[in-house]
C-alpha positions, 0 to 999 in steps of 0.5 A, a space after each residue: 499499500 503506497 503512502 503519501 505524506 504531506 507535511 504542512 508547516 506554518 512559519 512565523 510571518 516573514 520567515 518562510 524563505 529562511 526556513 526553506 533555505 535552512 531546510 535545503 542546506 541542512 535538512 533535505 540532504 539528510 532526508 534524502 539519505 533516510 527517506 524514500 521518495 522525495 515528491 516536492 517542497 512548496 511555499 504557499 502563495 495564496 490562501 494561508 500565507 507563510 506556509 511550507 509544504 513537503 511531500 514524500 512517498 513511501 512504500 508502506 506505513 511500516 517503511 515510513 516509520 522505520 525510515 523516520 525512526 532511523 533519521 530521528 537518531 541521527 545527530 545531524 537531524 537533531 542539529 537541523 531541528 534546532 536550527 528551525 524549531 523556533 521558526 515554526 508556528 504550527 505543523 500538520 501532517 497528513 498521510 494519504 493513500 493515492 487512488 488508482 487513477 492518481 498521477 502520483 502513486 
């Protein structure tokens, strides 16, 4: 069962570009080592502003849990979190299962 994870971060006003830059330099390289399928990373333009959305794909819930657990143990990931936690106002995570006709599988 394919799982798509959408993480939406509401960043403190005016800091979304800074958050994305820190993620690009420090967070993304680590996640690419541990996580399965990087689908995309987005900044919101309309609607709720100051938003950052990350989308990842996994073969299963078990795969997701195992990969994220290993990543959380990496001291580099913990260092990255310390760089960005103060920028985040709110976080929401959704796990979704694509329909058979979805272009993202």
